[in-house]
py3Dmol code that shows the C-alpha trace and the ligand (Angstrom):
import py3Dmol

protein = """\
ATOM      1  CA  MET A   1      -9.575  -8.141  -6.458  1.00  0.00           C
ATOM      2  CA  TYR A   2      -6.833  -6.985  -4.138  1.00  0.00           C
ATOM      3  CA  ASN A   3      -7.359  -6.044  -0.511  1.00  0.00           C
ATOM      4  CA  THR A   4     -10.989  -7.125  -0.618  1.00  0.00           C
ATOM      5  CA  ASP A   5     -12.040  -5.892   2.837  1.00  0.00           C
ATOM      6  CA  GLU A   6     -10.732  -2.378   2.315  1.00  0.00           C
ATOM      7  CA  THR A   7     -12.224  -2.254  -1.157  1.00  0.00           C
ATOM      8  CA  ARG A   8     -15.636  -3.328   0.134  1.00  0.00           C
ATOM      9  CA  LEU A   9     -15.522  -0.770   2.937  1.00  0.00           C
ATOM     10  CA  PHE A  10     -14.626   1.989   0.546  1.00  0.00           C
ATOM     11  CA  SER A  11     -17.407   1.047  -1.835  1.00  0.00           C
ATOM     12  CA  ALA A  12     -19.944   0.881   0.993  1.00  0.00           C
ATOM     13  CA  LYS A  13     -18.923   4.378   2.124  1.00  0.00           C
ATOM     14  CA  ALA A  14     -19.060   5.691  -1.430  1.00  0.00           C
ATOM     15  CA  LYS A  15     -22.641   4.451  -1.843  1.00  0.00           C
ATOM     16  CA  ASN A  16     -23.617   6.456   1.211  1.00  0.00           C
ATOM     17  CA  GLY A  17     -21.793   9.548   0.085  1.00  0.00           C
ATOM     18  CA  LEU A  18     -19.178   9.175   2.767  1.00  0.00           C
ATOM     19  CA  CYS A  19     -16.064   9.574   0.673  1.00  0.00           C
ATOM     20  CA  SER A  20     -13.355  11.881   1.906  1.00  0.00           C
ATOM     21  CA  HIS A  21     -11.308  14.153  -0.368  1.00  0.00           C
ATOM     22  CA  ALA A  22      -7.886  13.148   0.805  1.00  0.00           C
ATOM     23  CA  TYR A  23      -6.534   9.668   1.398  1.00  0.00           C
ATOM     24  CA  ILE A  24      -3.219   8.255   2.422  1.00  0.00           C
ATOM     25  CA  VAL A  25      -2.872   4.633   1.318  1.00  0.00           C
ATOM     26  CA  ASP A  26       0.064   2.751   2.742  1.00  0.00           C
ATOM     27  CA  GLY A  27       1.351  -0.793   2.307  1.00  0.00           C
ATOM     28  CA  ALA A  28       4.408  -2.756   1.209  1.00  0.00           C
ATOM     29  CA  ALA A  29       5.731  -2.569  -2.355  1.00  0.00           C
ATOM     30  CA  GLY A  30       3.731  -4.824  -4.644  1.00  0.00           C
ATOM     31  CA  ILE A  31       0.781  -5.036  -2.287  1.00  0.00           C
ATOM     32  CA  GLY A  32      -1.568  -3.378  -4.811  1.00  0.00           C
ATOM     33  CA  LYS A  33      -1.802   0.242  -3.691  1.00  0.00           C
ATOM     34  CA  LEU A  34      -2.290   1.654  -7.172  1.00  0.00           C
ATOM     35  CA  ASP A  35      -4.851  -0.944  -8.112  1.00  0.00           C
ATOM     36  CA  PHE A  36      -6.672  -0.191  -4.898  1.00  0.00           C
ATOM     37  CA  ALA A  37      -6.639   3.560  -5.531  1.00  0.00           C
ATOM     38  CA  LEU A  38      -7.868   2.992  -9.118  1.00  0.00           C
ATOM     39  CA  GLU A  39     -10.677   0.853  -7.824  1.00  0.00           C
ATOM     40  CA  CYS A  40     -11.617   3.643  -5.380  1.00  0.00           C
ATOM     41  CA  ALA A  41     -11.431   6.165  -8.237  1.00  0.00           C
ATOM     42  CA  ARG A  42     -13.780   4.011 -10.365  1.00  0.00           C
ATOM     43  CA  THR A  43     -16.079   3.704  -7.393  1.00  0.00           C
ATOM     44  CA  MET A  44     -16.174   7.460  -6.854  1.00  0.00           C
ATOM     45  CA  LEU A  45     -16.806   8.250 -10.514  1.00  0.00           C
ATOM     46  CA  CYS A  46     -19.215   5.447 -11.356  1.00  0.00           C
ATOM     47  CA  THR A  47     -22.656   6.738 -12.341  1.00  0.00           C
ATOM     48  CA  GLU A  48     -24.580   3.611 -11.401  1.00  0.00           C
ATOM     49  CA  LYS A  49     -25.949   2.634  -8.009  1.00  0.00           C
ATOM     50  CA  ASP A  50     -23.865  -0.455  -7.537  1.00  0.00           C
ATOM     51  CA  LYS A  51     -20.406   1.130  -7.596  1.00  0.00           C
ATOM     52  CA  PRO A  52     -18.152   0.403  -9.424  1.00  0.00           C
ATOM     53  CA  CYS A  53     -20.525  -1.210 -11.874  1.00  0.00           C
ATOM     54  CA  GLY A  54     -17.849  -1.891 -14.510  1.00  0.00           C
ATOM     55  CA  TYR A  55     -20.059  -1.094 -17.482  1.00  0.00           C
ATOM     56  CA  CYS A  56     -21.168   2.554 -17.269  1.00  0.00           C
ATOM     57  CA  GLU A  57     -19.291   4.950 -19.521  1.00  0.00           C
ATOM     58  CA  SER A  58     -17.124   6.182 -16.676  1.00  0.00           C
ATOM     59  CA  CYS A  59     -16.213   2.674 -15.509  1.00  0.00           C
ATOM     60  CA  ARG A  60     -15.395   1.593 -19.024  1.00  0.00           C
ATOM     61  CA  LYS A  61     -13.129   4.570 -19.616  1.00  0.00           C
ATOM     62  CA  ALA A  62     -11.434   4.013 -16.287  1.00  0.00           C
ATOM     63  CA  LEU A  63     -10.916   0.313 -16.938  1.00  0.00           C
ATOM     64  CA  SER A  64      -9.307   1.044 -20.297  1.00  0.00           C
ATOM     65  CA  GLY A  65      -6.946   3.480 -18.554  1.00  0.00           C
ATOM     66  CA  ASN A  66      -8.360   6.427 -20.512  1.00  0.00           C
ATOM     67  CA  HIS A  67     -10.499   8.290 -18.005  1.00  0.00           C
ATOM     68  CA  PRO A  68      -9.919  12.026 -18.453  1.00  0.00           C
ATOM     69  CA  ASP A  69     -10.613  12.730 -14.795  1.00  0.00           C
ATOM     70  CA  ILE A  70      -8.284  10.133 -13.294  1.00  0.00           C
ATOM     71  CA  HIS A  71      -4.736  11.424 -13.110  1.00  0.00           C
ATOM     72  CA  ILE A  72      -1.834   9.263 -11.976  1.00  0.00           C
ATOM     73  CA  VAL A  73       1.533  10.828 -11.215  1.00  0.00           C
ATOM     74  CA  GLY A  74       4.817   9.445  -9.943  1.00  0.00           C
ATOM     75  CA  ASP A  75       4.105   5.913 -11.124  1.00  0.00           C
ATOM     76  CA  GLU A  76       7.200   5.386 -13.188  1.00  0.00           C
ATOM     77  CA  LYS A  77       9.466   7.928 -11.604  1.00  0.00           C
ATOM     78  CA  THR A  78       9.020  10.017  -8.503  1.00  0.00           C
ATOM     79  CA  ALA A  79       6.962  13.137  -9.119  1.00  0.00           C
ATOM     80  CA  GLN A  80       8.917  16.405  -9.209  1.00  0.00           C
ATOM     81  CA  ILE A  81       7.767  19.791  -8.006  1.00  0.00           C
ATOM     82  CA  ALA A  82       6.651  20.615 -11.611  1.00  0.00           C
ATOM     83  CA  ASP A  83       4.312  17.583 -11.541  1.00  0.00           C
ATOM     84  CA  ILE A  84       2.846  18.723  -8.247  1.00  0.00           C
ATOM     85  CA  ARG A  85       2.301  22.252  -9.623  1.00  0.00           C
ATOM     86  CA  GLU A  86       0.542  20.672 -12.583  1.00  0.00           C
ATOM     87  CA  ILE A  87      -1.805  18.816 -10.213  1.00  0.00           C
ATOM     88  CA  ILE A  88      -2.565  22.075  -8.400  1.00  0.00           C
ATOM     89  CA  ARG A  89      -3.246  23.825 -11.689  1.00  0.00           C
ATOM     90  CA  LYS A  90      -5.537  21.061 -12.955  1.00  0.00           C
ATOM     91  CA  SER A  91      -7.339  20.845  -9.644  1.00  0.00           C
ATOM     92  CA  SER A  92      -8.650  24.381 -10.113  1.00  0.00           C
ATOM     93  CA  LEU A  93     -10.259  23.392 -13.408  1.00  0.00           C
ATOM     94  CA  LYS A  94     -13.619  21.710 -13.855  1.00  0.00           C
ATOM     95  CA  PRO A  95     -13.647  17.943 -14.307  1.00  0.00           C
ATOM     96  CA  ASN A  96     -13.869  16.792 -17.921  1.00  0.00           C
ATOM     97  CA  ASP A  97     -16.832  14.485 -17.796  1.00  0.00           C
ATOM     98  CA  SER A  98     -17.435  13.476 -14.210  1.00  0.00           C
ATOM     99  CA  GLU A  99     -18.324  15.222 -10.986  1.00  0.00           C
ATOM    100  CA  LYS A 100     -14.820  14.853  -9.687  1.00  0.00           C
ATOM    101  CA  GLN A 101     -11.207  14.742 -10.737  1.00  0.00           C
ATOM    102  CA  ILE A 102      -9.104  12.137  -8.959  1.00  0.00           C
ATOM    103  CA  PHE A 103      -5.404  12.575  -8.471  1.00  0.00           C
ATOM    104  CA  ILE A 104      -3.328   9.565  -7.491  1.00  0.00           C
ATOM    105  CA  VAL A 105       0.225  10.324  -6.392  1.00  0.00           C
ATOM    106  CA  CYS A 106       2.377   7.179  -6.300  1.00  0.00           C
ATOM    107  CA  ASN A 107       5.516   6.968  -4.174  1.00  0.00           C
ATOM    108  CA  ALA A 108       4.336   9.994  -2.191  1.00  0.00           C
ATOM    109  CA  GLY A 109       6.852   9.157   0.548  1.00  0.00           C
ATOM    110  CA  LYS A 110       9.639   9.847  -1.917  1.00  0.00           C
ATOM    111  CA  LEU A 111       8.440  13.353  -2.708  1.00  0.00           C
ATOM    112  CA  ARG A 112      10.828  16.022  -1.584  1.00  0.00           C
ATOM    113  CA  ALA A 113       9.713  18.220   1.293  1.00  0.00           C
ATOM    114  CA  GLU A 114       9.244  21.095  -1.145  1.00  0.00           C
ATOM    115  CA  SER A 115       6.788  18.983  -3.167  1.00  0.00           C
ATOM    116  CA  GLN A 116       4.959  17.708  -0.104  1.00  0.00           C
ATOM    117  CA  ASN A 117       4.588  21.248   1.169  1.00  0.00           C
ATOM    118  CA  ALA A 118       3.289  22.373  -2.194  1.00  0.00           C
ATOM    119  CA  LEU A 119       0.722  19.603  -2.081  1.00  0.00           C
ATOM    120  CA  LEU A 120      -0.285  20.365   1.485  1.00  0.00           C
ATOM    121  CA  LYS A 121      -2.718  23.197   0.786  1.00  0.00           C
ATOM    122  CA  LEU A 122      -4.577  21.180  -1.830  1.00  0.00           C
ATOM    123  CA  PHE A 123      -4.535  18.157   0.459  1.00  0.00           C
ATOM    124  CA  GLU A 124      -5.954  20.219   3.345  1.00  0.00           C
ATOM    125  CA  GLU A 125      -8.756  21.862   1.456  1.00  0.00           C
ATOM    126  CA  PRO A 126      -9.340  20.315  -1.920  1.00  0.00           C
ATOM    127  CA  PRO A 127     -12.110  21.854  -4.048  1.00  0.00           C
ATOM    128  CA  GLU A 128     -15.386  19.899  -3.919  1.00  0.00           C
ATOM    129  CA  THR A 129     -14.563  18.485  -7.316  1.00  0.00           C
ATOM    130  CA  VAL A 130     -11.235  16.945  -6.322  1.00  0.00           C
ATOM    131  CA  ALA A 131     -10.100  13.837  -4.486  1.00  0.00           C
ATOM    132  CA  ILE A 132      -6.469  12.966  -3.828  1.00  0.00           C
ATOM    133  CA  PHE A 133      -4.833   9.642  -3.017  1.00  0.00           C
ATOM    134  CA  LEU A 134      -1.288   9.623  -1.745  1.00  0.00           C
ATOM    135  CA  LEU A 135       0.294   6.188  -1.989  1.00  0.00           C
ATOM    136  CA  THR A 136       3.321   5.308   0.093  1.00  0.00           C
ATOM    137  CA  GLU A 137       5.185   2.286   1.375  1.00  0.00           C
ATOM    138  CA  SER A 138       5.531   3.844   4.776  1.00  0.00           C
ATOM    139  CA  ARG A 139       3.561   6.617   6.387  1.00  0.00           C
ATOM    140  CA  SER A 140       6.562   7.843   8.307  1.00  0.00           C
ATOM    141  CA  SER A 141       8.158   9.144   5.102  1.00  0.00           C
ATOM    142  CA  LEU A 142       5.393  11.729   4.782  1.00  0.00           C
ATOM    143  CA  LEU A 143       5.632  15.063   6.516  1.00  0.00           C
ATOM    144  CA  PRO A 144       3.576  15.042   9.744  1.00  0.00           C
ATOM    145  CA  THR A 145       1.565  18.008   8.400  1.00  0.00           C
ATOM    146  CA  VAL A 146       0.564  15.950   5.341  1.00  0.00           C
ATOM    147  CA  LEU A 147      -0.006  12.821   7.370  1.00  0.00           C
ATOM    148  CA  SER A 148      -2.437  14.547   9.729  1.00  0.00           C
ATOM    149  CA  ARG A 149      -4.704  15.711   6.912  1.00  0.00           C
ATOM    150  CA  GLY A 150      -5.658  12.564   5.091  1.00  0.00           C
ATOM    151  CA  GLN A 151      -7.831   9.600   5.900  1.00  0.00           C
ATOM    152  CA  ARG A 152      -5.560   6.636   6.328  1.00  0.00           C
ATOM    153  CA  ILE A 153      -6.028   3.296   4.670  1.00  0.00           C
ATOM    154  CA  HIS A 154      -3.546   0.523   5.382  1.00  0.00           C
ATOM    155  CA  LEU A 155      -3.333  -2.372   2.943  1.00  0.00           C
ATOM    156  CA  ASP A 156      -2.296  -5.770   4.198  1.00  0.00           C
ATOM    157  CA  GLY A 157      -2.472  -7.605   0.921  1.00  0.00           C
ATOM    158  CA  MET A 158      -4.555 -10.591   0.052  1.00  0.00           C
ATOM    159  CA  ARG A 159      -5.621 -13.741   1.752  1.00  0.00           C
ATOM    160  CA  ASP A 160      -3.865 -16.850   0.396  1.00  0.00           C
ATOM    161  CA  SER A 161      -7.135 -18.074  -1.195  1.00  0.00           C
ATOM    162  CA  GLU A 162      -7.603 -14.739  -2.965  1.00  0.00           C
ATOM    163  CA  LEU A 163      -4.015 -14.680  -4.132  1.00  0.00           C
ATOM    164  CA  GLU A 164      -4.375 -18.228  -5.404  1.00  0.00           C
ATOM    165  CA  GLU A 165      -7.481 -17.353  -7.378  1.00  0.00           C
ATOM    166  CA  LEU A 166      -5.849 -14.310  -8.938  1.00  0.00           C
ATOM    167  CA  LEU A 167      -2.596 -16.106  -9.787  1.00  0.00           C
ATOM    168  CA  LEU A 168      -4.515 -18.934 -11.467  1.00  0.00           C
ATOM    169  CA  GLN A 169      -6.542 -16.424 -13.429  1.00  0.00           C
ATOM    170  CA  LYS A 170      -3.398 -14.691 -14.662  1.00  0.00           C
ATOM    171  CA  ASN A 171      -1.239 -17.796 -15.077  1.00  0.00           C
ATOM    172  CA  PRO A 172      -3.603 -20.569 -16.129  1.00  0.00           C
ATOM    173  CA  LEU A 173      -0.758 -22.981 -17.003  1.00  0.00           C
ATOM    174  CA  ILE A 174       0.980 -22.711 -13.654  1.00  0.00           C
ATOM    175  CA  SER A 175       1.830 -25.999 -11.895  1.00  0.00           C
ATOM    176  CA  ARG A 176       0.494 -26.847  -8.468  1.00  0.00           C
ATOM    177  CA  ASN A 177       3.965 -26.735  -7.015  1.00  0.00           C
ATOM    178  CA  GLU A 178       4.842 -23.315  -8.446  1.00  0.00           C
ATOM    179  CA  LEU A 179       1.546 -21.952  -7.276  1.00  0.00           C
ATOM    180  CA  ARG A 180       2.148 -23.181  -3.755  1.00  0.00           C
ATOM    181  CA  SER A 181       5.702 -21.771  -3.712  1.00  0.00           C
ATOM    182  CA  ALA A 182       4.540 -18.411  -5.029  1.00  0.00           C
ATOM    183  CA  ILE A 183       1.810 -18.117  -2.388  1.00  0.00           C
ATOM    184  CA  GLU A 184       4.130 -19.115   0.410  1.00  0.00           C
ATOM    185  CA  THR A 185       6.811 -16.716  -0.669  1.00  0.00           C
ATOM    186  CA  ALA A 186       4.471 -13.812  -1.261  1.00  0.00           C
ATOM    187  CA  CYS A 187       2.687 -13.595   2.143  1.00  0.00           C
ATOM    188  CA  GLY A 188      -0.305 -11.927   0.520  1.00  0.00           C
ATOM    189  CA  ASN A 189       1.766  -9.640  -1.695  1.00  0.00           C
ATOM    190  CA  TYR A 190       0.638 -10.025  -5.275  1.00  0.00           C
ATOM    191  CA  GLY A 191       3.647  -8.166  -6.683  1.00  0.00           C
ATOM    192  CA  ILE A 192       6.049 -10.550  -5.004  1.00  0.00           C
ATOM    193  CA  ALA A 193       4.092 -13.591  -6.239  1.00  0.00           C
ATOM    194  CA  GLU A 194       4.160 -12.315  -9.835  1.00  0.00           C
ATOM    195  CA  LYS A 195       7.836 -11.594  -9.624  1.00  0.00           C
ATOM    196  CA  TYR A 196       8.454 -15.076  -8.249  1.00  0.00           C
ATOM    197  CA  LEU A 197       6.574 -16.602 -11.151  1.00  0.00           C
ATOM    198  CA  SER A 198       8.124 -14.459 -13.844  1.00  0.00           C
ATOM    199  CA  LYS A 199      10.106 -16.338 -16.462  1.00  0.00           C
ATOM    200  CA  ALA A 200      13.318 -14.500 -15.684  1.00  0.00           C
ATOM    201  CA  SER A 201      13.230 -15.346 -11.981  1.00  0.00           C
ATOM    202  CA  GLN A 202      12.373 -18.993 -12.723  1.00  0.00           C
ATOM    203  CA  THR A 203      15.369 -19.251 -14.992  1.00  0.00           C
ATOM    204  CA  VAL A 204      17.566 -17.837 -12.283  1.00  0.00           C
ATOM    205  CA  ARG A 205      16.143 -20.256  -9.735  1.00  0.00           C
ATOM    206  CA  VAL A 206      16.778 -23.267 -11.984  1.00  0.00           C
ATOM    207  CA  LYS A 207      20.348 -22.121 -12.600  1.00  0.00           C
ATOM    208  CA  ALA A 208      20.975 -21.624  -8.892  1.00  0.00           C
ATOM    209  CA  GLU A 209      19.601 -25.063  -8.081  1.00  0.00           C
ATOM    210  CA  THR A 210      21.822 -26.573 -10.795  1.00  0.00           C
ATOM    211  CA  LEU A 211      24.879 -24.986  -9.203  1.00  0.00           C
ATOM    212  CA  LEU A 212      23.934 -26.350  -5.814  1.00  0.00           C
ATOM    213  CA  THR A 213      23.267 -29.832  -7.191  1.00  0.00           C
ATOM    214  CA  LEU A 214      26.605 -29.964  -8.992  1.00  0.00           C
ATOM    215  CA  ALA A 215      28.519 -28.542  -6.043  1.00  0.00           C
ATOM    216  CA  ILE A 216      27.051 -30.964  -3.506  1.00  0.00           C
ATOM    217  CA  SER A 217      27.648 -33.911  -5.828  1.00  0.00           C
ATOM    218  CA  LYS A 218      31.209 -32.637  -6.424  1.00  0.00           C
ATOM    219  CA  LYS A 219      30.901 -32.713 -10.203  1.00  0.00           C
ATOM    220  CA  SER A 220      33.700 -30.290 -10.846  1.00  0.00           C
ATOM    221  CA  TYR A 221      33.709 -30.397 -14.630  1.00  0.00           C
ATOM    222  CA  GLU A 222      29.959 -29.817 -14.883  1.00  0.00           C
ATOM    223  CA  LEU A 223      30.143 -27.111 -12.209  1.00  0.00           C
ATOM    224  CA  GLY A 224      32.722 -25.269 -14.347  1.00  0.00           C
ATOM    225  CA  VAL A 225      30.488 -25.574 -17.351  1.00  0.00           C
ATOM    226  CA  ALA A 226      27.515 -24.173 -15.398  1.00  0.00           C
ATOM    227  CA  LEU A 227      29.355 -21.457 -13.576  1.00  0.00           C
ATOM    228  CA  ILE A 228      32.225 -20.236 -15.774  1.00  0.00           C
ATOM    229  CA  THR A 229      31.574 -21.297 -19.378  1.00  0.00           C
ATOM    230  CA  PRO A 230      28.412 -19.198 -19.909  1.00  0.00           C
ATOM    231  CA  LYS A 231      30.519 -16.029 -19.283  1.00  0.00           C
ATOM    232  CA  TYR A 232      27.739 -14.367 -17.335  1.00  0.00           C
ATOM    233  CA  LYS A 233      27.594 -10.658 -16.998  1.00  0.00           C
ATOM    234  CA  ARG A 234      28.073  -9.235 -13.527  1.00  0.00           C
ATOM    235  CA  ASP A 235      24.394  -8.663 -12.816  1.00  0.00           C
ATOM    236  CA  GLN A 236      23.422 -12.069 -14.206  1.00  0.00           C
ATOM    237  CA  ILE A 237      25.807 -14.058 -12.041  1.00  0.00           C
ATOM    238  CA  SER A 238      24.935 -11.873  -9.060  1.00  0.00           C
ATOM    239  CA  ALA A 239      21.234 -12.672  -9.478  1.00  0.00           C
ATOM    240  CA  ILE A 240      22.013 -16.417  -9.669  1.00  0.00           C
ATOM    241  CA  LEU A 241      24.257 -16.253  -6.607  1.00  0.00           C
ATOM    242  CA  ASN A 242      21.710 -14.289  -4.595  1.00  0.00           C
ATOM    243  CA  GLU A 243      19.219 -17.044  -5.326  1.00  0.00           C
ATOM    244  CA  PHE A 244      21.849 -19.647  -4.506  1.00  0.00           C
ATOM    245  CA  VAL A 245      22.356 -18.062  -1.075  1.00  0.00           C
ATOM    246  CA  ALA A 246      18.577 -17.997  -0.530  1.00  0.00           C
ATOM    247  CA  ILE A 247      18.298 -21.703  -1.394  1.00  0.00           C
ATOM    248  CA  VAL A 248      21.173 -22.627   0.890  1.00  0.00           C
ATOM    249  CA  ASN A 249      19.676 -20.630   3.732  1.00  0.00           C
ATOM    250  CA  SER A 250      16.309 -22.298   3.266  1.00  0.00           C
ATOM    251  CA  SER A 251      17.933 -25.702   3.222  1.00  0.00           C
ATOM    252  CA  LEU A 252      19.772 -24.877   6.416  1.00  0.00           C
ATOM    253  CA  LYS A 253      16.590 -23.703   8.046  1.00  0.00           C
ATOM    254  CA  ALA A 254      14.904 -26.965   7.069  1.00  0.00           C
ATOM    255  CA  LYS A 255      17.784 -28.853   8.659  1.00  0.00           C
ATOM    256  CA  TYR A 256      17.296 -26.925  11.879  1.00  0.00           C
ATOM    257  CA  GLY A 257      13.570 -27.513  11.756  1.00  0.00           C
ATOM    258  CA  ILE A 258      12.771 -23.811  11.076  1.00  0.00           C
ATOM    259  CA  LYS A 259       9.878 -23.048   8.790  1.00  0.00           C
ATOM    260  CA  ASN A 260      10.988 -21.770   5.415  1.00  0.00           C
ATOM    261  CA  ASN A 261       9.394 -20.720   2.163  1.00  0.00           C
ATOM    262  CA  TYR A 262      11.538 -22.287  -0.457  1.00  0.00           C
ATOM    263  CA  ILE A 263      10.079 -25.084  -2.527  1.00  0.00           C
ATOM    264  CA  PHE A 264      12.526 -26.750  -4.878  1.00  0.00           C
ATOM    265  CA  ALA A 265      11.964 -26.899  -8.580  1.00  0.00           C
ATOM    266  CA  SER A 266      14.248 -29.922  -8.798  1.00  0.00           C
ATOM    267  CA  GLU A 267      13.633 -33.001  -6.650  1.00  0.00           C
ATOM    268  CA  GLU A 268      17.269 -34.008  -7.105  1.00  0.00           C
ATOM    269  CA  CYS A 269      18.471 -30.717  -5.668  1.00  0.00           C
ATOM    270  CA  LYS A 270      16.054 -30.971  -2.810  1.00  0.00           C
ATOM    271  CA  ASN A 271      17.234 -34.477  -1.863  1.00  0.00           C
ATOM    272  CA  LEU A 272      20.875 -33.565  -2.187  1.00  0.00           C
ATOM    273  CA  ALA A 273      20.430 -30.428  -0.097  1.00  0.00           C
ATOM    274  CA  SER A 274      18.735 -32.374   2.640  1.00  0.00           C
ATOM    275  CA  SER A 275      21.536 -34.969   2.627  1.00  0.00           C
ATOM    276  CA  ALA A 276      24.371 -32.402   2.699  1.00  0.00           C
ATOM    277  CA  THR A 277      25.857 -31.551   6.076  1.00  0.00           C
ATOM    278  CA  LYS A 278      24.975 -28.285   7.805  1.00  0.00           C
ATOM    279  CA  ARG A 279      28.665 -27.399   7.691  1.00  0.00           C
ATOM    280  CA  ALA A 280      28.911 -27.927   3.956  1.00  0.00           C
ATOM    281  CA  LEU A 281      25.791 -25.895   3.297  1.00  0.00           C
ATOM    282  CA  ALA A 282      26.942 -23.078   5.571  1.00  0.00           C
ATOM    283  CA  LYS A 283      30.319 -22.947   3.859  1.00  0.00           C
ATOM    284  CA  MET A 284      28.739 -22.862   0.452  1.00  0.00           C
ATOM    285  CA  GLY A 285      26.475 -20.005   1.427  1.00  0.00           C
ATOM    286  CA  GLU A 286      29.451 -18.189   2.875  1.00  0.00           C
ATOM    287  CA  SER A 287      31.541 -18.675  -0.301  1.00  0.00           C
ATOM    288  CA  ALA A 288      28.714 -17.386  -2.506  1.00  0.00           C
ATOM    289  CA  THR A 289      28.306 -14.360  -0.268  1.00  0.00           C
ATOM    290  CA  VAL A 290      32.017 -13.585  -0.391  1.00  0.00           C
ATOM    291  CA  CYS A 291      31.864 -13.892  -4.203  1.00  0.00           C
ATOM    292  CA  LEU A 292      28.866 -11.544  -4.339  1.00  0.00           C
ATOM    293  CA  GLN A 293      30.737  -8.973  -2.258  1.00  0.00           C
ATOM    294  CA  ALA A 294      33.722  -9.203  -4.537  1.00  0.00           C
ATOM    295  CA  LEU A 295      31.555  -8.757  -7.614  1.00  0.00           C
ATOM    296  CA  GLU A 296      30.016  -5.706  -6.019  1.00  0.00           C
ATOM    297  CA  LYS A 297      33.486  -4.284  -5.615  1.00  0.00           C
ATOM    298  CA  ASN A 298      34.046  -4.758  -9.349  1.00  0.00           C
ATOM    299  CA  ALA A 299      36.195  -7.908  -9.118  1.00  0.00           C
ATOM    300  CA  ASN A 300      36.719  -9.674 -12.462  1.00  0.00           C
ATOM    301  CA  VAL A 301      33.711 -11.878 -13.144  1.00  0.00           C
ATOM    302  CA  THR A 302      35.533 -14.894 -14.578  1.00  0.00           C
ATOM    303  CA  ALA A 303      38.152 -14.861 -11.836  1.00  0.00           C
ATOM    304  CA  SER A 304      35.437 -14.573  -9.167  1.00  0.00           C
ATOM    305  CA  ALA A 305      33.490 -17.453 -10.687  1.00  0.00           C
ATOM    306  CA  SER A 306      36.603 -19.640 -10.838  1.00  0.00           C
ATOM    307  CA  LYS A 307      37.437 -18.917  -7.219  1.00  0.00           C
ATOM    308  CA  LEU A 308      33.858 -19.665  -6.207  1.00  0.00           C
ATOM    309  CA  MET A 309      33.984 -22.992  -7.979  1.00  0.00           C
ATOM    310  CA  ILE A 310      37.037 -24.041  -5.978  1.00  0.00           C
ATOM    311  CA  ASP A 311      35.435 -22.818  -2.725  1.00  0.00           C
ATOM    312  CA  LEU A 312      32.200 -24.648  -3.401  1.00  0.00           C
ATOM    313  CA  LEU A 313      33.972 -27.911  -4.133  1.00  0.00           C
ATOM    314  CA  SER A 314      36.047 -27.568  -1.010  1.00  0.00           C
ATOM    315  CA  ALA A 315      32.897 -26.822   0.992  1.00  0.00           C
ATOM    316  CA  ALA A 316      31.251 -29.900  -0.422  1.00  0.00           C
ATOM    317  CA  ALA A 317      34.062 -32.039   0.961  1.00  0.00           C
ATOM    318  CA  ARG A 318      33.129 -31.059   4.523  1.00  0.00           C
TER     319      ARG A 318
END
"""
ligand_1 = """\
1
ZN
Zn -19.909 2.363 -13.318
"""
view = py3Dmol.view(width=600, height=400)
view.addModel(protein, "pdb")
view.setStyle({"model": 0}, {"cartoon": {"style": "trace"}})
view.addModel(ligand_1, "xyz")
view.setStyle({"model": 1}, {"stick": {}})
view.zoomTo()
view.show()
């Protein structure tokens, strides 16, 4: 479970009837705010003593995502004033089958002032049968009036050991190396770890490492085949080059003895990067960055890739 300490504290308070009606949950993107709020909602609505039990009718409905008294808004796109009015309307009704209705507003920091103001009254004095969770990446994006009304819960993410356990559970076939990289990169943030492990981002990483390997070993023909022949779309090549820059930066950090998070997928690339000169690496990173900037300004993709190839080879000669 995410954010174990906060979850335990919430559950302990709930058992003693100490739940508030208005919460502001903040933490970085991907840290598990919605999962945390859902766990709190299950805890508040659970009908057993050991909350959330996971097997009472309420828990089962909540776990299947079909609890009629748990309402999530703004998850996929920022809630609009109409969504907020709908919350206010529903909040005046009786709960469907529990003692409370729970409203979870995702991305609350992105709500327009008009929406935040509309929410304020409900947030200040919710009916007995209502609890509201506002989720936000940063508290400062909420209006001070809203901020002053809710109980604040800050989420720091997971301990490495917790993250490891969860990642293994969800990705049972993951290799030791990948697991270690994901944990190091994520700094407790489950969302980042999952993104790191996703197939798409692994493919990008392998392609970026291939470019670096070929550039450092000055294999111009193969570099052309890897960089130009696939006729990448703008966003594809940009993703690969962004990763390329990240790898080069990590390699440079390693050379300067600065701690870094990147763990190579390819041993060959790792060895080559550590044998390349700082100057060559720096030039390669610079060339890729220049190429990225050109692509952003709508430069022709094939022409940009061809220029980058020449720049990388000339950097490798340093
Ligand atoms: Zn239960």
